[in-house]
C-alpha beads as a LAMMPS data file, in Angstrom:
LAMMPS data file: protein, C-alpha beads

313 atoms
312 bonds

1 atom types
1 bond types

-500.0 500.0 xlo xhi
-500.0 500.0 ylo yhi
-500.0 500.0 zlo zhi

Masses

1 110.0

Atoms # bond

1 1 1 -277.848 -86.573 -99.022
2 1 1 -274.542 -87.347 -97.701
3 1 1 -272.850 -88.222 -93.798
4 1 1 -269.084 -87.397 -93.448
5 1 1 -268.869 -89.843 -90.071
6 1 1 -265.791 -90.272 -88.085
7 1 1 -265.104 -92.976 -85.243
8 1 1 -262.488 -91.872 -83.044
9 1 1 -260.491 -93.979 -80.744
10 1 1 -256.752 -93.839 -78.937
11 1 1 -255.218 -95.694 -82.039
12 1 1 -256.760 -94.585 -84.843
13 1 1 -259.805 -92.384 -86.288
14 1 1 -261.517 -94.370 -89.415
15 1 1 -263.854 -92.191 -91.341
16 1 1 -266.289 -92.358 -93.862
17 1 1 -268.913 -90.847 -96.565
18 1 1 -271.769 -92.717 -95.976
19 1 1 -275.025 -91.916 -98.524
20 1 1 -278.673 -91.901 -98.114
21 1 1 -278.731 -95.836 -98.015
22 1 1 -276.136 -95.882 -95.614
23 1 1 -273.758 -97.242 -97.609
24 1 1 -270.425 -96.036 -96.940
25 1 1 -269.579 -95.286 -100.206
26 1 1 -265.664 -93.825 -99.735
27 1 1 -263.406 -94.567 -96.092
28 1 1 -259.872 -94.209 -95.171
29 1 1 -258.344 -93.951 -91.717
30 1 1 -255.405 -91.714 -89.984
31 1 1 -253.896 -92.190 -86.850
32 1 1 -254.667 -90.347 -83.775
33 1 1 -251.290 -89.398 -83.318
34 1 1 -251.226 -86.101 -85.360
35 1 1 -247.394 -85.655 -86.368
36 1 1 -247.276 -82.036 -84.869
37 1 1 -247.589 -84.285 -81.120
38 1 1 -245.558 -86.670 -79.481
39 1 1 -248.732 -88.223 -78.091
40 1 1 -252.053 -88.483 -78.730
41 1 1 -254.260 -85.728 -77.219
42 1 1 -257.327 -83.699 -77.881
43 1 1 -255.361 -80.996 -79.970
44 1 1 -253.840 -83.379 -81.863
45 1 1 -257.244 -85.042 -82.476
46 1 1 -259.444 -82.164 -83.562
47 1 1 -256.614 -80.946 -85.852
48 1 1 -256.689 -84.181 -87.644
49 1 1 -260.527 -84.449 -88.157
50 1 1 -260.700 -80.654 -89.254
51 1 1 -258.233 -81.660 -92.106
52 1 1 -260.624 -84.688 -93.460
53 1 1 -263.578 -82.393 -93.456
54 1 1 -261.674 -79.843 -94.395
55 1 1 -260.317 -82.082 -98.040
56 1 1 -263.969 -83.600 -98.211
57 1 1 -265.625 -80.217 -97.660
58 1 1 -268.657 -79.704 -100.515
59 1 1 -269.322 -83.193 -100.694
60 1 1 -271.551 -83.751 -97.091
61 1 1 -274.798 -82.341 -95.449
62 1 1 -274.265 -82.965 -91.837
63 1 1 -270.912 -85.034 -89.665
64 1 1 -271.384 -87.802 -87.091
65 1 1 -268.704 -88.469 -85.154
66 1 1 -268.251 -91.223 -82.448
67 1 1 -266.026 -91.349 -79.731
68 1 1 -265.177 -92.441 -76.314
69 1 1 -265.921 -90.451 -73.760
70 1 1 -269.652 -89.056 -71.857
71 1 1 -271.201 -86.717 -73.999
72 1 1 -273.539 -84.036 -73.824
73 1 1 -275.846 -85.629 -76.559
74 1 1 -278.449 -82.171 -77.110
75 1 1 -275.129 -80.241 -76.721
76 1 1 -272.423 -82.257 -78.588
77 1 1 -270.136 -81.442 -75.893
78 1 1 -267.304 -83.734 -74.302
79 1 1 -268.043 -83.995 -70.609
80 1 1 -265.712 -86.061 -69.386
81 1 1 -262.884 -87.560 -71.848
82 1 1 -261.107 -90.882 -72.462
83 1 1 -258.413 -91.773 -70.735
84 1 1 -256.736 -92.646 -74.012
85 1 1 -257.295 -88.708 -75.529
86 1 1 -256.032 -86.214 -72.288
87 1 1 -257.432 -82.747 -73.007
88 1 1 -261.083 -83.769 -74.708
89 1 1 -262.818 -83.423 -70.665
90 1 1 -264.802 -80.024 -71.401
91 1 1 -264.856 -79.526 -75.738
92 1 1 -267.625 -78.159 -77.169
93 1 1 -267.179 -80.227 -80.561
94 1 1 -270.705 -80.097 -82.225
95 1 1 -270.595 -76.086 -81.963
96 1 1 -266.936 -76.020 -82.907
97 1 1 -267.486 -77.589 -85.841
98 1 1 -270.742 -76.154 -86.836
99 1 1 -269.157 -72.964 -86.413
100 1 1 -266.502 -73.616 -88.576
101 1 1 -268.201 -76.022 -91.562
102 1 1 -271.735 -74.302 -91.460
103 1 1 -273.432 -78.198 -91.308
104 1 1 -275.463 -80.019 -88.261
105 1 1 -272.922 -82.157 -86.241
106 1 1 -274.136 -85.256 -83.972
107 1 1 -271.562 -86.602 -81.777
108 1 1 -272.576 -89.587 -79.372
109 1 1 -270.599 -91.928 -77.411
110 1 1 -268.533 -94.524 -79.247
111 1 1 -271.020 -97.240 -77.461
112 1 1 -274.115 -95.562 -78.112
113 1 1 -273.300 -94.875 -81.929
114 1 1 -272.146 -98.547 -81.936
115 1 1 -275.900 -99.865 -80.437
116 1 1 -277.379 -97.273 -82.965
117 1 1 -276.026 -98.754 -85.663
118 1 1 -276.436 -102.373 -84.735
119 1 1 -280.308 -101.441 -83.748
120 1 1 -280.357 -100.371 -87.640
121 1 1 -278.105 -102.302 -89.185
122 1 1 -276.982 -105.036 -87.615
123 1 1 -277.112 -107.750 -84.778
124 1 1 -280.610 -105.708 -83.347
125 1 1 -282.797 -105.259 -86.485
126 1 1 -285.827 -106.419 -85.298
127 1 1 -285.950 -105.721 -81.581
128 1 1 -287.200 -102.464 -79.893
129 1 1 -285.088 -103.788 -76.657
130 1 1 -281.974 -104.874 -75.737
131 1 1 -278.673 -103.666 -74.349
132 1 1 -274.880 -103.747 -76.204
133 1 1 -271.430 -104.166 -74.591
134 1 1 -268.060 -103.906 -75.814
135 1 1 -264.966 -105.519 -73.852
136 1 1 -262.074 -104.186 -75.156
137 1 1 -259.556 -101.591 -72.943
138 1 1 -262.699 -101.090 -70.937
139 1 1 -266.236 -102.050 -71.201
140 1 1 -268.704 -99.702 -72.776
141 1 1 -272.721 -100.261 -72.795
142 1 1 -275.489 -98.755 -74.459
143 1 1 -279.301 -99.465 -73.773
144 1 1 -282.299 -99.973 -76.571
145 1 1 -285.643 -99.503 -74.901
146 1 1 -288.986 -99.256 -76.971
147 1 1 -287.506 -98.777 -80.473
148 1 1 -285.174 -95.853 -79.043
149 1 1 -281.574 -94.953 -77.379
150 1 1 -281.475 -94.800 -73.660
151 1 1 -279.306 -91.794 -72.661
152 1 1 -280.373 -91.236 -69.056
153 1 1 -280.548 -87.745 -67.091
154 1 1 -276.816 -86.168 -67.712
155 1 1 -276.362 -88.432 -70.949
156 1 1 -274.326 -90.853 -69.299
157 1 1 -276.660 -94.104 -68.681
158 1 1 -275.004 -97.114 -69.902
159 1 1 -271.298 -96.808 -68.197
160 1 1 -271.864 -100.613 -67.119
161 1 1 -267.611 -101.555 -66.794
162 1 1 -268.117 -98.910 -63.348
163 1 1 -270.834 -101.053 -61.631
164 1 1 -269.287 -102.614 -58.918
165 1 1 -269.085 -106.565 -58.795
166 1 1 -266.762 -106.550 -56.220
167 1 1 -266.852 -104.113 -53.103
168 1 1 -262.953 -103.461 -52.130
169 1 1 -261.425 -104.762 -55.387
170 1 1 -259.142 -103.983 -58.015
171 1 1 -258.222 -100.293 -58.917
172 1 1 -260.227 -98.926 -62.082
173 1 1 -258.888 -96.454 -64.350
174 1 1 -261.883 -94.763 -63.021
175 1 1 -259.729 -94.160 -59.510
176 1 1 -262.696 -96.857 -57.316
177 1 1 -262.190 -100.119 -56.905
178 1 1 -264.000 -102.972 -57.972
179 1 1 -265.535 -102.320 -60.919
180 1 1 -266.717 -104.222 -63.862
181 1 1 -264.346 -103.553 -66.279
182 1 1 -261.278 -104.525 -63.936
183 1 1 -262.132 -107.610 -64.023
184 1 1 -264.795 -108.386 -67.370
185 1 1 -262.731 -106.415 -69.811
186 1 1 -260.467 -107.820 -72.512
187 1 1 -257.351 -105.528 -70.697
188 1 1 -258.095 -107.686 -67.125
189 1 1 -257.690 -110.567 -69.090
190 1 1 -254.745 -109.683 -71.027
191 1 1 -253.177 -108.674 -67.287
192 1 1 -253.776 -111.836 -65.513
193 1 1 -251.426 -114.228 -68.596
194 1 1 -249.379 -111.105 -69.343
195 1 1 -248.124 -111.567 -65.272
196 1 1 -247.830 -115.137 -65.485
197 1 1 -245.725 -115.152 -68.363
198 1 1 -243.485 -111.567 -68.136
199 1 1 -244.426 -110.625 -71.267
200 1 1 -247.526 -108.656 -72.753
201 1 1 -250.052 -111.188 -74.335
202 1 1 -253.199 -109.229 -76.106
203 1 1 -256.537 -111.085 -76.248
204 1 1 -255.760 -112.215 -79.927
205 1 1 -252.731 -113.907 -78.872
206 1 1 -254.794 -115.914 -75.853
207 1 1 -256.900 -117.527 -78.452
208 1 1 -254.322 -118.792 -80.660
209 1 1 -254.667 -122.922 -80.750
210 1 1 -251.565 -123.138 -79.452
211 1 1 -252.425 -121.501 -76.191
212 1 1 -255.758 -122.455 -75.465
213 1 1 -254.291 -126.002 -74.807
214 1 1 -252.132 -124.211 -71.654
215 1 1 -254.136 -124.925 -68.473
216 1 1 -253.288 -121.742 -66.592
217 1 1 -254.662 -119.872 -69.827
218 1 1 -257.509 -122.706 -69.740
219 1 1 -258.562 -121.751 -66.044
220 1 1 -257.842 -117.652 -66.700
221 1 1 -260.717 -117.749 -69.275
222 1 1 -262.834 -119.863 -67.219
223 1 1 -262.423 -117.043 -64.547
224 1 1 -262.819 -114.188 -67.460
225 1 1 -265.562 -115.895 -68.606
226 1 1 -267.033 -115.862 -64.990
227 1 1 -266.507 -112.376 -64.610
228 1 1 -268.316 -111.324 -67.646
229 1 1 -271.234 -113.487 -66.886
230 1 1 -271.909 -112.014 -63.572
231 1 1 -272.040 -108.563 -64.394
232 1 1 -274.881 -110.212 -67.304
233 1 1 -276.536 -111.693 -64.655
234 1 1 -277.527 -107.994 -62.787
235 1 1 -278.067 -106.616 -65.974
236 1 1 -280.495 -109.426 -66.869
237 1 1 -282.283 -108.978 -63.439
238 1 1 -282.410 -105.529 -64.076
239 1 1 -283.651 -105.091 -67.836
240 1 1 -284.800 -108.683 -68.624
241 1 1 -284.094 -107.872 -72.328
242 1 1 -284.908 -110.266 -75.280
243 1 1 -281.176 -109.787 -76.692
244 1 1 -278.163 -108.773 -75.294
245 1 1 -275.221 -107.804 -77.937
246 1 1 -271.505 -108.118 -76.793
247 1 1 -268.995 -106.583 -79.309
248 1 1 -265.330 -105.916 -79.072
249 1 1 -262.526 -107.758 -81.080
250 1 1 -262.487 -110.634 -78.448
251 1 1 -266.267 -111.558 -79.348
252 1 1 -265.046 -112.411 -82.666
253 1 1 -264.243 -115.695 -80.767
254 1 1 -267.371 -117.453 -81.154
255 1 1 -265.849 -120.247 -78.306
256 1 1 -266.227 -117.185 -76.509
257 1 1 -269.695 -115.994 -77.141
258 1 1 -270.939 -119.809 -76.756
259 1 1 -269.263 -120.540 -73.184
260 1 1 -271.046 -116.792 -71.997
261 1 1 -274.242 -117.944 -73.594
262 1 1 -274.500 -121.406 -71.744
263 1 1 -273.291 -119.500 -68.317
264 1 1 -275.817 -117.133 -68.157
265 1 1 -278.432 -119.440 -68.839
266 1 1 -277.670 -122.121 -65.857
267 1 1 -277.267 -118.862 -63.805
268 1 1 -280.759 -116.565 -63.873
269 1 1 -284.242 -117.017 -63.563
270 1 1 -286.884 -119.172 -65.545
271 1 1 -288.190 -115.894 -66.767
272 1 1 -284.529 -114.858 -68.274
273 1 1 -283.401 -117.542 -69.630
274 1 1 -285.310 -116.953 -73.247
275 1 1 -282.518 -113.844 -73.545
276 1 1 -280.725 -114.029 -76.710
277 1 1 -277.045 -113.808 -76.567
278 1 1 -275.444 -112.463 -79.986
279 1 1 -272.339 -111.004 -81.464
280 1 1 -272.116 -107.778 -82.785
281 1 1 -272.472 -107.969 -86.499
282 1 1 -271.105 -104.742 -87.662
283 1 1 -267.318 -104.985 -86.665
284 1 1 -265.320 -101.712 -86.913
285 1 1 -268.040 -99.593 -89.133
286 1 1 -270.634 -99.780 -86.143
287 1 1 -269.400 -96.485 -84.829
288 1 1 -269.693 -94.757 -88.361
289 1 1 -272.622 -96.277 -89.538
290 1 1 -274.134 -95.312 -85.975
291 1 1 -273.048 -92.131 -85.867
292 1 1 -274.127 -91.106 -89.319
293 1 1 -277.635 -92.349 -88.372
294 1 1 -277.880 -89.344 -85.695
295 1 1 -276.527 -86.985 -87.771
296 1 1 -279.249 -87.901 -90.188
297 1 1 -282.064 -87.858 -87.395
298 1 1 -280.433 -84.366 -86.484
299 1 1 -280.110 -83.117 -90.192
300 1 1 -283.854 -84.341 -90.716
301 1 1 -285.210 -82.380 -87.293
302 1 1 -283.626 -78.830 -88.871
303 1 1 -286.132 -76.587 -91.071
304 1 1 -284.560 -73.867 -93.658
305 1 1 -284.274 -71.280 -91.330
306 1 1 -281.778 -73.688 -89.028
307 1 1 -279.559 -74.651 -92.181
308 1 1 -279.308 -71.419 -93.362
309 1 1 -277.970 -70.082 -90.040
310 1 1 -275.844 -73.214 -90.239
311 1 1 -274.194 -71.791 -93.853
312 1 1 -274.334 -68.086 -92.961
313 1 1 -271.661 -68.677 -89.879

Bonds

1 1 1 2
2 1 2 3
3 1 3 4
4 1 4 5
5 1 5 6
6 1 6 7
7 1 7 8
8 1 8 9
9 1 9 10
10 1 10 11
11 1 11 12
12 1 12 13
13 1 13 14
14 1 14 15
15 1 15 16
16 1 16 17
17 1 17 18
18 1 18 19
19 1 19 20
20 1 20 21
21 1 21 22
22 1 22 23
23 1 23 24
24 1 24 25
25 1 25 26
26 1 26 27
27 1 27 28
28 1 28 29
29 1 29 30
30 1 30 31
31 1 31 32
32 1 32 33
33 1 33 34
34 1 34 35
35 1 35 36
36 1 36 37
37 1 37 38
38 1 38 39
39 1 39 40
40 1 40 41
41 1 41 42
42 1 42 43
43 1 43 44
44 1 44 45
45 1 45 46
46 1 46 47
47 1 47 48
48 1 48 49
49 1 49 50
50 1 50 51
51 1 51 52
52 1 52 53
53 1 53 54
54 1 54 55
55 1 55 56
56 1 56 57
57 1 57 58
58 1 58 59
59 1 59 60
60 1 60 61
61 1 61 62
62 1 62 63
63 1 63 64
64 1 64 65
65 1 65 66
66 1 66 67
67 1 67 68
68 1 68 69
69 1 69 70
70 1 70 71
71 1 71 72
72 1 72 73
73 1 73 74
74 1 74 75
75 1 75 76
76 1 76 77
77 1 77 78
78 1 78 79
79 1 79 80
80 1 80 81
81 1 81 82
82 1 82 83
83 1 83 84
84 1 84 85
85 1 85 86
86 1 86 87
87 1 87 88
88 1 88 89
89 1 89 90
90 1 90 91
91 1 91 92
92 1 92 93
93 1 93 94
94 1 94 95
95 1 95 96
96 1 96 97
97 1 97 98
98 1 98 99
99 1 99 100
100 1 100 101
101 1 101 102
102 1 102 103
103 1 103 104
104 1 104 105
105 1 105 106
106 1 106 107
107 1 107 108
108 1 108 109
109 1 109 110
110 1 110 111
111 1 111 112
112 1 112 113
113 1 113 114
114 1 114 115
115 1 115 116
116 1 116 117
117 1 117 118
118 1 118 119
119 1 119 120
120 1 120 121
121 1 121 122
122 1 122 123
123 1 123 124
124 1 124 125
125 1 125 126
126 1 126 127
127 1 127 128
128 1 128 129
129 1 129 130
130 1 130 131
131 1 131 132
132 1 132 133
133 1 133 134
134 1 134 135
135 1 135 136
136 1 136 137
137 1 137 138
138 1 138 139
139 1 139 140
140 1 140 141
141 1 141 142
142 1 142 143
143 1 143 144
144 1 144 145
145 1 145 146
146 1 146 147
147 1 147 148
148 1 148 149
149 1 149 150
150 1 150 151
151 1 151 152
152 1 152 153
153 1 153 154
154 1 154 155
155 1 155 156
156 1 156 157
157 1 157 158
158 1 158 159
159 1 159 160
160 1 160 161
161 1 161 162
162 1 162 163
163 1 163 164
164 1 164 165
165 1 165 166
166 1 166 167
167 1 167 168
168 1 168 169
169 1 169 170
170 1 170 171
171 1 171 172
172 1 172 173
173 1 173 174
174 1 174 175
175 1 175 176
176 1 176 177
177 1 177 178
178 1 178 179
179 1 179 180
180 1 180 181
181 1 181 182
182 1 182 183
183 1 183 184
184 1 184 185
185 1 185 186
186 1 186 187
187 1 187 188
188 1 188 189
189 1 189 190
190 1 190 191
191 1 191 192
192 1 192 193
193 1 193 194
194 1 194 195
195 1 195 196
196 1 196 197
197 1 197 198
198 1 198 199
199 1 199 200
200 1 200 201
201 1 201 202
202 1 202 203
203 1 203 204
204 1 204 205
205 1 205 206
206 1 206 207
207 1 207 208
208 1 208 209
209 1 209 210
210 1 210 211
211 1 211 212
212 1 212 213
213 1 213 214
214 1 214 215
215 1 215 216
216 1 216 217
217 1 217 218
218 1 218 219
219 1 219 220
220 1 220 221
221 1 221 222
222 1 222 223
223 1 223 224
224 1 224 225
225 1 225 226
226 1 226 227
227 1 227 228
228 1 228 229
229 1 229 230
230 1 230 231
231 1 231 232
232 1 232 233
233 1 233 234
234 1 234 235
235 1 235 236
236 1 236 237
237 1 237 238
238 1 238 239
239 1 239 240
240 1 240 241
241 1 241 242
242 1 242 243
243 1 243 244
244 1 244 245
245 1 245 246
246 1 246 247
247 1 247 248
248 1 248 249
249 1 249 250
250 1 250 251
251 1 251 252
252 1 252 253
253 1 253 254
254 1 254 255
255 1 255 256
256 1 256 257
257 1 257 258
258 1 258 259
259 1 259 260
260 1 260 261
261 1 261 262
262 1 262 263
263 1 263 264
264 1 264 265
265 1 265 266
266 1 266 267
267 1 267 268
268 1 268 269
269 1 269 270
270 1 270 271
271 1 271 272
272 1 272 273
273 1 273 274
274 1 274 275
275 1 275 276
276 1 276 277
277 1 277 278
278 1 278 279
279 1 279 280
280 1 280 281
281 1 281 282
282 1 282 283
283 1 283 284
284 1 284 285
285 1 285 286
286 1 286 287
287 1 287 288
288 1 288 289
289 1 289 290
290 1 290 291
291 1 291 292
292 1 292 293
293 1 293 294
294 1 294 295
295 1 295 296
296 1 296 297
297 1 297 298
298 1 298 299
299 1 299 300
300 1 300 301
301 1 301 302
302 1 302 303
303 1 303 304
304 1 304 305
305 1 305 306
306 1 306 307
307 1 307 308
308 1 308 309
309 1 309 310
310 1 310 311
311 1 311 312
312 1 312 313
């Protein structure tokens, strides 16, 4: 069994061939912006995916896809696309690729895939219940309950970034005001610091030692950590999880994870203080590994007649 797995981002598409032991035996990365187009869009991304699928045709038994946006998992259908890839809304991704390539396809939201990856191969191993959040340009979430990913009524559970934390607050990319990600995302931190210094400063640059000595940056980081913790307090009281996994490149900063851990424990009641706060372990492999696990599950649930139907399309 070999899975061809993809993790679609606004800048790049990561892909890999993944074997029976969920080891990545071959991998690569291509730009999300296809040379035929002037900006990243759904049509260009679909073209790029098809190019890799065609190149590896015959070498894989199923396809797993991790993508931003809200995904109807059962249908493999993108209900609401990402702002980073215009035009993905209402794309029948599973149907299109199963018809063209004749193998089972599993498609899910990128943070759901990361959560599945961490559950089976990363920080979530040994836990039947946890929540996972990723902090980047936005804030994404995944909920793992009783050993299963919880997707919700319309496969849209875990959109933690759009919890309201500030009534009438900053405008979010979703169009509403006061969403968690408008304050707790890495972009929110970057915007505050960049405005102060009149130039763009990424999260990575902000955490350089020489910048961490700056009093303004120290205050901005403290306020940002508090915003992250405010959301985690609410989630702790809702789920009472034994484990919270924090993902996104910014969470590689160990001092940040430690501050969040300390602040959260001080802010919740005694029944919630035993929660473990861990950074995600799989890095940029989480989405691909999670998507491959979901594709393997789909492959295993199909009988011979289903597989023949796909092969004869």
